[in-house]
C-alpha positions as CSV (number, residue, x, y, z in Angstrom):
1,X,57.2,50.7,12.6
2,X,58.8,50.2,9.2
3,X,60.2,46.8,10.3
4,X,56.8,45.7,11.4
5,X,55.3,46.6,8.0
6,X,58.1,44.8,6.2
7,X,57.7,41.7,8.3
8,X,53.9,41.6,7.8
9,X,54.3,42.1,4.1
10,X,56.8,39.2,3.9
11,X,54.5,36.9,6.0
12,X,51.6,37.8,3.8
13,X,53.7,37.1,0.7
14,X,54.8,33.7,2.0
15,X,51.2,32.8,2.8
16,X,49.9,34.0,-0.6
17,X,52.7,32.3,-2.5
18,X,52.2,29.1,-0.6
19,X,48.4,29.2,-1.2
20,X,48.9,29.6,-5.0
21,X,51.5,26.8,-5.0
22,X,49.1,24.5,-3.2
23,X,46.4,25.4,-5.6
24,X,48.6,24.5,-8.5
25,X,49.4,21.2,-6.7
26,X,45.7,20.4,-6.2
27,X,44.8,21.1,-9.8
28,X,47.7,19.1,-11.1
29,X,46.9,16.1,-8.8
30,X,43.3,16.3,-9.9
31,X,44.5,15.9,-13.5
32,X,47.1,13.2,-12.7
33,X,49.9,15.5,-13.6
34,X,52.1,16.0,-10.6
35,X,54.0,19.3,-10.7
36,X,52.9,20.0,-14.3
37,X,52.0,23.7,-13.8
38,X,55.2,24.7,-12.2
39,X,57.2,22.7,-14.7
40,X,55.5,24.4,-17.7
41,X,55.8,27.9,-16.1
42,X,59.4,27.2,-15.2
43,X,60.2,26.3,-18.8
44,X,58.5,29.5,-19.8
45,X,60.6,31.6,-17.4
46,X,63.8,29.8,-18.4
47,X,63.0,30.3,-22.1
48,X,63.2,34.1,-21.5
49,X,66.9,33.6,-20.8
50,X,67.6,31.1,-23.7
51,X,66.5,27.7,-24.8
52,X,65.9,25.0,-22.2
53,X,68.5,22.4,-23.2
54,X,67.3,19.1,-21.8
55,X,63.8,17.7,-21.4
56,X,65.2,15.9,-18.3
57,X,65.6,19.2,-16.5
58,X,62.2,19.0,-14.9
59,X,63.6,19.4,-11.3
60,X,65.7,22.4,-12.4
61,X,62.9,24.3,-14.1
62,X,60.5,23.6,-11.3
63,X,63.0,24.9,-8.8
64,X,63.7,28.0,-10.9
65,X,59.9,28.7,-11.2
66,X,59.5,28.2,-7.4
67,X,62.2,30.7,-6.7
68,X,60.8,33.3,-9.2
69,X,57.3,32.6,-7.9
70,X,58.2,33.4,-4.3
71,X,60.5,36.3,-5.3
72,X,57.6,38.0,-7.1
73,X,55.3,37.4,-4.1
74,X,57.9,38.8,-1.7
75,X,58.4,41.9,-3.9
76,X,54.7,42.6,-4.0
77,X,54.4,42.0,-0.2
78,X,57.3,44.4,0.5
79,X,55.7,47.1,-1.7
């Protein structure tokens, strides 16, 4: 029974995380700023660990934010 609850929590977390990510994408595309929200949030997350060195690190900060975004959703889904 516990594995079923864990699996369902992870599925719900994936669906919720993806829905929020798609919402960010729609809002950013409507404002002609592709991946603006995850980039800004990624810079914020990375600034917690120190200064972000390069303004050209858009892909890196977007990836970091995406990983943190899904990690938080999975943690909540498991709980």
